[in-house]
C-alpha positions as CSV (number, residue, x, y, z in Angstrom):
1,X,0.0,0.0,0.0
2,X,1.4,3.4,-1.0
3,X,1.7,6.0,1.7
4,X,-0.1,9.3,1.1
5,X,2.0,12.4,1.6
6,X,0.5,15.6,3.0
7,X,1.4,18.4,0.7
8,X,1.3,21.6,2.7
9,X,3.4,24.6,1.5
10,X,6.2,25.7,3.9
11,X,4.7,29.2,4.4
12,X,1.4,27.7,5.5
13,X,3.2,25.4,8.0
14,X,5.1,28.5,9.3
15,X,1.9,30.4,9.7
16,X,0.4,27.5,11.6
17,X,3.4,27.4,13.9
18,X,3.3,31.1,14.6
19,X,-0.4,30.8,15.4
20,X,0.2,27.9,17.8
21,X,3.0,29.9,19.5
22,X,0.7,32.9,19.9
23,X,-2.1,30.9,21.3
24,X,0.2,29.2,23.7
25,X,1.6,32.5,24.9
26,X,-1.9,33.9,25.4
27,X,-3.1,30.9,27.4
28,X,0.1,31.1,29.5
29,X,-0.8,34.7,30.4
30,X,-4.4,33.6,31.1
31,X,-3.4,30.8,33.5
32,X,-0.9,33.1,35.2
33,X,-3.6,35.7,35.8
34,X,-6.1,33.1,37.1
35,X,-3.5,31.7,39.5
36,X,-2.8,35.2,40.8
37,X,-6.5,36.0,41.4
38,X,-6.7,33.3,44.1
39,X,-9.9,32.0,42.5
40,X,-11.7,29.2,44.3
41,X,-10.1,26.6,42.0
42,X,-7.9,23.9,43.4
43,X,-4.2,24.2,42.3
44,X,-4.4,20.5,41.2
45,X,-7.3,21.1,38.8
46,X,-5.7,24.2,37.4
47,X,-2.5,22.3,36.8
48,X,-4.5,19.6,35.0
49,X,-6.1,22.3,32.8
50,X,-2.7,23.7,32.0
51,X,-1.5,20.2,31.1
52,X,-4.5,19.8,28.8
53,X,-3.6,23.0,27.0
54,X,0.1,21.9,26.8
55,X,-0.8,18.5,25.3
56,X,-3.1,20.2,22.7
57,X,-0.4,22.7,21.7
58,X,2.2,19.9,21.4
59,X,-0.3,17.9,19.3
60,X,-1.0,20.9,17.0
61,X,2.8,21.5,16.5
62,X,3.3,17.8,15.6
63,X,0.4,17.6,13.2
64,X,1.5,20.8,11.5
65,X,4.9,19.1,10.8
66,X,3.4,15.7,9.8
67,X,4.2,14.6,6.3
68,X,2.5,11.2,5.9
69,X,-1.0,10.3,6.7
70,X,0.1,7.4,8.9
71,X,2.1,9.8,11.0
72,X,-0.9,12.1,11.5
73,X,-3.1,9.1,12.4
74,X,-0.6,7.9,15.0
75,X,-0.5,11.4,16.4
76,X,-4.3,11.5,16.6
77,X,-4.4,8.2,18.5
78,X,-1.7,9.3,21.0
79,X,-3.5,12.7,21.5
80,X,-6.9,10.9,22.2
81,X,-5.2,8.6,24.7
82,X,-3.6,11.4,26.5
83,X,-6.9,13.3,26.7
84,X,-8.6,10.3,28.2
85,X,-5.9,10.0,30.8
86,X,-6.0,13.6,31.7
87,X,-9.8,13.7,31.8
88,X,-9.8,10.6,34.1
89,X,-7.4,12.4,36.4
90,X,-9.5,15.6,36.3
91,X,-12.6,13.6,37.2
92,X,-10.8,12.1,40.2
93,X,-9.7,15.6,41.4
94,X,-13.2,17.1,41.0
95,X,-15.0,14.2,42.6
96,X,-12.5,14.2,45.5
97,X,-13.1,17.9,46.1
98,X,-16.9,17.4,46.0
99,X,-17.0,14.4,48.3
């Protein structure tokens, strides 16, 4: 079976990378501001939310660099698995704070 290449021009990939970096910087500022407010959010749940954002940014960077469809598929699988793990941990944190 022949592998399908993903043909994306370099300038488009570069714009994608710039957008990802800008979004990551904005979210870092947001999380910094939230942590300084002393909002009634547990530090553990805030850390998990930051981890979710970091995993998504990492995934976006890797997908933007993917050249073959099989590589993009493997990245999607790994991303979904990490989201399930993080969500499970977040549910434990939230249910522990409720109970």
